[in-house]
C-alpha positions in Angstrom: -88.8 165.2 222.6 -90.6 163.7 219.6 -91.7 165.8 216.7 -94.7 164.5 214.8 -94.8 165.1 210.9 -98.0 166.2 209.9 -97.2 165.8 206.2 -99.1 162.4 206.1 -102.2 163.8 207.7 -105.1 164.1 205.2 -106.3 167.6 204.7 -109.6 168.4 203.1 -108.8 169.5 199.6 -109.4 173.3 198.6 -112.1 173.3 196.1 -113.5 176.2 194.0 -117.0 177.5 194.8 -118.2 175.8 191.5 -116.9 172.5 192.4 -118.4 172.9 196.0 -121.6 173.8 194.4 -121.5 170.8 192.1 -120.7 168.3 194.7 -123.3 169.7 197.3 -120.5 170.4 199.9 -119.8 173.1 202.5 -122.2 175.9 202.0 -124.1 174.1 199.4 -124.8 170.9 201.6 -128.4 169.9 201.9 -129.9 167.9 204.8 -132.9 165.8 205.4 -134.0 163.0 207.6 -135.2 159.4 207.4 -138.9 158.3 208.1 -140.3 155.0 209.1 -144.0 154.8 209.6 -146.0 151.7 210.4 -149.6 151.4 209.7 -152.2 149.8 211.9 -153.2 146.1 211.0 -155.8 145.2 208.6 -156.2 148.5 206.6 -157.9 148.4 203.1 -156.0 149.7 200.0 -158.5 152.4 199.8 -157.8 153.7 203.4 -153.9 153.5 202.7 -154.5 155.4 199.3 -156.3 158.2 201.0 -153.5 158.4 203.7 -150.8 158.7 201.1 -152.8 161.2 199.1 -153.2 163.3 202.3 -149.6 162.7 203.3 -148.2 164.2 200.1 -150.8 166.9 199.8 -151.0 168.1 203.5 -147.6 167.0 204.9 -145.1 167.1 202.3 -146.0 169.5 199.5 -147.8 172.0 201.8 -144.5 172.3 203.8 -142.2 172.6 200.9 -140.6 169.1 201.5 -139.8 166.2 199.2 -140.2 162.4 199.8 -138.3 159.6 198.2 -139.0 156.0 199.4 -141.3 153.1 199.4 -144.8 152.1 200.5 -146.3 148.6 201.4 -149.5 147.7 202.9 -147.8 147.6 206.2 -145.3 150.6 206.2 -144.2 153.9 204.6 -140.4 154.5 204.8 -138.2 156.7 203.0 -136.1 160.1 203.1 -137.5 163.5 203.6 -135.8 166.6 202.2 -136.5 170.0 200.9 -137.8 170.5 197.4 -135.6 173.5 196.9 -132.4 172.8 195.0 -130.1 173.8 198.0 -132.7 173.7 200.7 -132.6 171.7 203.9 -134.9 170.3 206.3 -135.1 171.7 209.9 -136.0 170.4 213.4 -139.2 172.4 212.9 -139.9 170.4 209.7 -139.4 167.2 211.7 -141.7 168.4 214.5 -144.6 169.5 212.2 -144.4 166.1 210.3 -144.2 164.1 213.4 -147.2 165.8 214.9 -149.1 165.3 211.6 -148.3 161.7 211.4 -149.2 161.1 215.1 -152.6 162.6 214.5 -153.5 160.2 211.7 -155.7 157.2 212.9 -154.0 154.9 210.2 -150.6 155.2 211.8 -149.4 152.7 214.5 -145.8 153.9 215.0 -143.7 156.6 213.6 -139.9 157.0 213.8 -137.9 160.1 212.4 -134.1 159.8 212.0 -131.6 162.6 212.7 -130.9 165.3 210.2 -128.1 164.2 208.0 -126.4 165.2 204.8 -128.7 164.2 202.1 -125.9 163.5 199.7 -123.2 161.9 201.8 -125.2 160.5 204.7 -123.1 161.9 207.3 
């Protein structure tokens, strides 16, 4: 019979609450999801600008979310998280955002990623 030695197995380090909070780990982890949104062809800069204003006012700020990413004349892409310091997004947030984006006439396609750890991407 072979006995395995678990001394070499890596264990998660025990960290103080202060350090877990500082590193956004365990009970302090924050979660969000990725957004990929493509616009319809031949939209003017004014139409895209109005869409972006509405996106931030009606879909992001109104729901207590935060967005980090980029914008071009063809797409909007980035990461959606909570605007609370240790807040996280939920499946309900994803559903509301998806419904809002699909209702916009400027949007051709929308893809939302899985909810992942916003700091460590796992």
